[in-house]
Residue, then its C-alpha position, 0 to 999 in steps of 0.5 A: x327101792x325107797x327103803x333101800x335109798x333111805x337106809x343108805x342115806x342114813x348109813x352115809x350120815x352115820x359114817x360122816x358123824x362117826x368120822x367127824x366125832x373120831x377126828x374130834x376125839x383124836x385132835x382133843x387127845x393129841x392137843x391135851x397130851x401136848x399141853x400136859x407135856x408142856x406144863x410138865x416141862x415148865x414145872x420141871x424147869x421151875x423146880x430146878x431153879 
């Protein structure tokens, strides 16, 4: 029973780490795309003048 309890405990930790890491990656990609779009828009606006 101790092995199963320890295994489940580490499995829950692994799931938590994967969720936190995945969320961080998703947010990072989303924020970077927004920043790139803003920079391209400002550059296009600057080139038009």
